[in-house]
C-alpha positions as YAML, in Angstrom:
chain: A
units: angstrom
residues:
- id: 1
  name: UNK
  ca: [-22.33, 0.91, -3.84]
- id: 2
  name: UNK
  ca: [-22.69, -3.14, -5.01]
- id: 3
  name: UNK
  ca: [-19.80, -2.14, -7.68]
- id: 4
  name: UNK
  ca: [-17.66, -0.46, -5.02]
- id: 5
  name: UNK
  ca: [-18.14, -3.49, -2.95]
- id: 6
  name: UNK
  ca: [-17.31, -5.82, -5.86]
- id: 7
  name: UNK
  ca: [-14.16, -3.85, -7.00]
- id: 8
  name: UNK
  ca: [-13.17, -3.89, -3.21]
- id: 9
  name: UNK
  ca: [-13.85, -8.02, -3.12]
- id: 10
  name: UNK
  ca: [-11.96, -8.30, -6.00]
- id: 11
  name: UNK
  ca: [-8.61, -6.34, -5.04]
- id: 12
  name: UNK
  ca: [-8.56, -8.36, -1.93]
- id: 13
  name: UNK
  ca: [-9.00, -11.34, -3.93]
- id: 14
  name: UNK
  ca: [-6.21, -10.30, -6.11]
- id: 15
  name: UNK
  ca: [-4.03, -9.24, -3.63]
- id: 16
  name: UNK
  ca: [-4.24, -12.29, -1.09]
- id: 17
  name: UNK
  ca: [-4.44, -14.77, -3.73]
- id: 18
  name: UNK
  ca: [-1.33, -13.71, -5.82]
- id: 19
  name: UNK
  ca: [0.34, -13.62, -2.33]
- id: 20
  name: UNK
  ca: [1.01, -17.02, -2.74]
- id: 21
  name: UNK
  ca: [2.47, -16.77, -6.38]
- id: 22
  name: UNK
  ca: [6.09, -15.93, -5.49]
- id: 23
  name: UNK
  ca: [6.48, -18.67, -2.83]
- id: 24
  name: UNK
  ca: [5.01, -21.44, -5.32]
- id: 25
  name: UNK
  ca: [7.67, -20.08, -8.28]
- id: 26
  name: UNK
  ca: [10.70, -20.07, -5.69]
- id: 27
  name: UNK
  ca: [9.41, -23.50, -4.50]
- id: 28
  name: UNK
  ca: [9.16, -24.86, -8.07]
- id: 29
  name: UNK
  ca: [12.97, -23.27, -8.91]
- id: 30
  name: UNK
  ca: [14.54, -24.25, -5.64]
- id: 31
  name: UNK
  ca: [13.18, -27.64, -4.91]
- id: 32
  name: UNK
  ca: [13.89, -26.18, -1.74]
- id: 33
  name: UNK
  ca: [10.95, -26.95, 1.13]
- id: 34
  name: UNK
  ca: [12.64, -27.89, 3.89]
- id: 35
  name: UNK
  ca: [11.84, -24.08, 5.47]
- id: 36
  name: UNK
  ca: [8.07, -24.59, 4.78]
- id: 37
  name: UNK
  ca: [5.51, -25.63, 7.49]
- id: 38
  name: UNK
  ca: [3.86, -28.65, 6.79]
- id: 39
  name: UNK
  ca: [1.19, -28.00, 9.57]
- id: 40
  name: UNK
  ca: [0.81, -24.31, 7.75]
- id: 41
  name: UNK
  ca: [0.26, -25.57, 4.37]
- id: 42
  name: UNK
  ca: [-2.03, -28.14, 5.56]
- id: 43
  name: UNK
  ca: [-4.24, -25.38, 7.63]
- id: 44
  name: UNK
  ca: [-4.15, -22.79, 4.62]
- id: 45
  name: UNK
  ca: [-4.84, -25.51, 2.22]
- id: 46
  name: UNK
  ca: [-7.77, -26.53, 4.47]
- id: 47
  name: UNK
  ca: [-9.18, -22.84, 4.97]
- id: 48
  name: UNK
  ca: [-9.09, -21.93, 1.55]
- id: 49
  name: UNK
  ca: [-11.18, -25.09, 0.99]
- id: 50
  name: UNK
  ca: [-13.61, -24.04, 3.44]
- id: 51
  name: UNK
  ca: [-13.64, -20.51, 2.03]
- id: 52
  name: UNK
  ca: [-14.50, -22.02, -1.55]
- id: 53
  name: UNK
  ca: [-17.60, -23.78, -0.17]
- id: 54
  name: UNK
  ca: [-18.65, -20.85, 1.62]
- id: 55
  name: UNK
  ca: [-18.22, -18.72, -1.54]
- id: 56
  name: UNK
  ca: [-20.08, -21.62, -3.62]
- id: 57
  name: UNK
  ca: [-23.13, -21.31, -1.15]
- id: 58
  name: UNK
  ca: [-23.24, -17.39, -0.98]
- id: 59
  name: UNK
  ca: [-22.53, -17.16, -4.82]
- id: 60
  name: UNK
  ca: [-19.88, -14.47, -4.06]
- id: 61
  name: UNK
  ca: [-17.38, -14.31, -7.60]
- id: 62
  name: UNK
  ca: [-14.40, -12.88, -5.51]
- id: 63
  name: UNK
  ca: [-14.57, -15.34, -3.02]
- id: 64
  name: UNK
  ca: [-14.88, -18.31, -5.12]
- id: 65
  name: UNK
  ca: [-12.34, -16.88, -7.67]
- id: 66
  name: UNK
  ca: [-9.48, -16.03, -4.93]
- id: 67
  name: UNK
  ca: [-10.16, -19.36, -3.51]
- id: 68
  name: UNK
  ca: [-9.83, -21.39, -6.40]
- id: 69
  name: UNK
  ca: [-6.48, -19.85, -7.33]
- id: 70
  name: UNK
  ca: [-4.90, -19.67, -4.07]
- id: 71
  name: UNK
  ca: [-5.84, -23.61, -3.56]
- id: 72
  name: UNK
  ca: [-3.74, -24.38, -6.95]
- id: 73
  name: UNK
  ca: [-0.86, -22.42, -5.50]
- id: 74
  name: UNK
  ca: [-0.99, -24.15, -2.28]
- id: 75
  name: UNK
  ca: [-1.33, -27.28, -4.02]
- id: 76
  name: UNK
  ca: [1.39, -27.01, -5.71]
- id: 77
  name: UNK
  ca: [3.71, -25.84, -2.86]
- id: 78
  name: UNK
  ca: [2.58, -28.82, -1.01]
- id: 79
  name: UNK
  ca: [3.16, -31.11, -3.47]
- id: 80
  name: UNK
  ca: [6.79, -29.92, -3.70]
- id: 81
  name: UNK
  ca: [6.75, -30.36, 0.20]
- id: 82
  name: UNK
  ca: [6.29, -33.78, -0.16]
- id: 83
  name: UNK
  ca: [8.08, -34.46, -3.45]
- id: 84
  name: UNK
  ca: [11.35, -32.99, -2.10]
- id: 85
  name: UNK
  ca: [10.98, -33.81, 1.43]
...
């Protein structure tokens, strides 16, 4: 049962994390950020940081991995949002 829950956790982490990748790639390519909501990006970033802290506290590999990668993607998008304002 532990293996099944790990597989489900890693699958969920992969899917939700890499959902940000197309937006990050598009933002980098087009340098267009006007349609991206700054409050939403900030809230997602803060939420991911909280999830990462939670994952570290409970020592959960899927939670730590997913949120670390997601933070990188959202940080890129946020950086681009400020750079190309």
